[in-house]
N, C-alpha and C positions, 0 to 999 in steps of 0.2 A: 504493500500500500504506500509506504514512504517513497519507494522508487518511482511509482506512478505519479505521485504528486510532484516529485523533483523533476521528472521528465516534462510534466505539464508546465511547470514554472519555467524551465529552460526553453521550451517551445514558445511560450508566450513572450519571454524575454527576447528570443531571436526575432520574432515578428516585430516587436517594438523597436529593436535596434535596426532592423531593415527599414522600417518606416522612417525612423529618425535619420538614417544614413542616405535617404533619397537625395540624389545630387541635383537640386534645382538649378537649371541652366549651367551645369558644370560641363565644360568641354575638356576632354583629355588631350594633352599635347605630348607627343613623343619626346622623351628626354633621355635617350640612351644611345650608346655607340658600341658597335661590335669592334673588338680589338684583335690584334695579332700578337697576343702576349700570353702570359700565364693565366690571366683572367680572361674570360670569354667576352665580357662587356663591361662598360662603365655606365653609371647613371649619376644623377645629381648628388647622391649621398656617398658614393664610393664605387667599388668594383663588384662584379658578379662573377663568382667562380663556379664552374660546373665540371664535375668529374666523378669518378667512382669514389666509394667511401675511403679507400686507401689514400687517394690523391687529396681529398678534402681534409682528412685527418692529419696529413703531413704538411699542410700549408703553413708557411711561416709569415710573419709580418702582416697579419690580418688586422685591419683597422675596424673601429666600432661600426662604421656604416657599411662595411662589406657584407655581401650576401653570399651564403654558401648553399649550393644545390648539389645534392647527391644524385647521380645518374644511375638508376637501377632499371634501365629500360631493357636489360637482357634477362630479367627474371621472368617467371611464369606469368606474373601480372605486372607488366612494365609500369614503372613509375619514376617520377622525379620528386625528390623530397627537398622542400625548401626549409632549411634548418632555422630554428627560432623564428618562424614566420609570424608569431604573435607580436613581435617587435615592430612589424611593418604595418602601420595603421593607415598610411596615406594611400588613397585610391590610385593616384597617378603612379606612384612607385610600384604598387602591386601590378598595375597595367604594364608598366615597363618590364618588370620581371617576367610576366606571363608572355609578353611578346618576344622577349629574348629567348625564352624556352622554346617557343614555336620556331624561331629562326635557327636555334641550335638543332632542333629536330629536322628541319629542312636540310641543314648542312651535314648532319650525321643521321641519316634515316634509320628508323627502327620500327618496331611494332607498337610503339607508344602512340596513342591517338586520343587526344582530349581537345574539346572545344574550349575556346577562351571563356565563353559564358559559364560553362559548368565549373571551370577552374576558379573563376572569380567568386562564384557562389560558395564553392567548397571552402575556399580560403577565408571568406567572410564568416562562414559557420564555425570554422576552427578558431578564428580570433574571438568570436563571441563566446564560444564554449570556454576558451582559456580565460577570458575576462571574468566569466562567472565561476571560475575555479571548478569547472566540470571536466572530469577526465583529463586532468592537466598533462599527464604523460603522453596521452594520445593527441591532444590538441595543440601541443607546443610547436610541433613541426607539421606543416601541411604536406601530406603524401598524395600527390596527384597521379593516381594509378588508373589504368584503363577500366578496372572493375567498378569504379565509382562514377564513371561518366554518366550513366543513366540515373544514378542516385541524386546527382546535383544538376540534372538537365531539366530545370523547370522553366521553360521558355516564357510562360506568362509572368512569373516572378521576375525573371531577368529583364524582360522588356519593361515591366512596370517600374522596377527599381533601378535599372541601368547600373548595376554594381560593377 
């Protein structure tokens, strides 16, 4: 019974946060560059590193604004994991990161296949869950795997909220 109540509160909180985050007249402007360096891209707050877990774990000289993405696209359920994604609250930066992931996929094709809209929605849901201290270990990093595409593919919500 307590779990059911907690889930209802979380669901209601997510809906309220979605409504409050509605971007009235907000236009996204690209603010990233693809690099020919250790980092795959740069954005307004730092660098975006993409690689397997060994590569990411062995990186040195990481700055506060840098974003680390673990490439697990060769697994049975291909995924890209954005480490500490709860720290990224700005919609434009989230959009930059997601576009960079799509460019990375184009340059290094795999079986990973996610739409920008479903990734935006999943990331927002992870951030809200983390903010409400719900399943913190699971919501800390957003894992954008193929299996969750349909789970977060709510076209009506995405069109209404333009997240």
